C-alpha positions, 0 to 999 in steps of 0.5 A, a space after each residue: 525506412 518506413 518499415 524500421 520506423 513501424 517497428 520501433 513502433 511496435 517494439 516502443 508498444 509491445 515494451 510499454 504493454 510488458 512493463 505497464 504505465 507505473 513507474 514503479 520506481 518514481 513511486 518508491 522514491 516519491 514514498 522515501 522523500 515522503 512526498 505524497 503529493 508526488 504520489 497523487 500526480 503519479 497515481 493522476 497520471 495513471 488513471 488518466 492513461 487509456 486502455 489501461 490493463 487489468 495487470 496496471 489496475 493491480 499495480 495501481 492499487 497497491 498504490 491508492 492503498 498508501 495513498 489515500 490512507 495518507 491525505 485522509 486527513 488533508 484531502 476534501 471529503 469529495 476528493 477521496 471518495 473519487 478516489 475509492 470509486 475509480 479503485 472499487 471499480 478497478 477491484 471489481 474488475 481485478 476479480 471478474 479477470 483474475 478471480 478470487 484474490 485475496 489482495 483485493 480482499 485487502 484492498 476493499 477491507 481498506 476501502 471501507 476502513 476508510 470510508 468509515 475513517 471519513 464517517 464513523 457514524 458508518 459502523 457498517 463501513 468498520 465491520 465489513 472492512 474486518 470481514 473482508 480483512 478475513 475473507 483475504 486471510 483465508 484465502 492466502 494465509 501467508 500474504 504480507 499484504 493481508 498480514 500487514 493489515 492484521 498487525 494494523 488492525 491489532 495496533 489500533 484496537 484495544 488491548 494488547 500492541 504484542 500481537 501486532 508486533 507478531 503480525 508486522 513480524 510475518 508480513 516481513 517474512 512472507 514479504 517476497 524481496 522481488 516484490 516491486 511494491 518496495 515501499 510496502 516493505 518500508 511501511 510495514 517496518 515503521 509500524 513494526 518498530 512503532 508496535 515495539 516502542 508502544 510496548 516499551 521495547 524503546 531499544 528494539 524499536 531503535 535497532 529496527 530503525 537503524 537497519 532499514 536507514 542503513 539500506 534506505 539512508 533517504 526514508 525520510 519520514 523515519 530518518 528525520 521525524 519518527 527516528 529522532 523521536 525515540 532516540 
């Protein structure tokens, strides 16, 4: 009996190690429900776990990417800075173990952009963000995160927002359907619709909304806020 219990415990431990600490289904549903409070609670739970693996930290980094952007204008500065510090330490560990990866530079570009957003006087952070993004694209021109972030840069910088459309469409083309970070696809699709709207093609934006809502009818922000606002 004792041997059976030990075997079961070993099996559970092995299964947990294989699957990691992050529950991607919970995170995806929280994103669809526009529940950033739940995202924050889950992230805090994950980072408090002992003996996180490098793969765990890669997963958590992806959710940091969306969460910090969502709370930049609502959360206290010291809370955000604390999260950025943890995230940056994860990226250092990932790079030391996994080598020079495109996603690491995407996340570092995001961290610098968030720091600049917190303090617009830090112009060096804005420059660093763009440099990190260039590094990501040089390492892997087909990395959907890097391509999507480039689309955001094109969207928010002065100039022709049609360039943003090209980058967002490329990001979706390069996004593997098996990607566990399913929220990324919804986020980039939303960005694509917004880019079409801002360039005067509201009909295309509406069609994109209708397509994604057919697949994900519970995508709350698009369903209840953005789509009604353009329809």
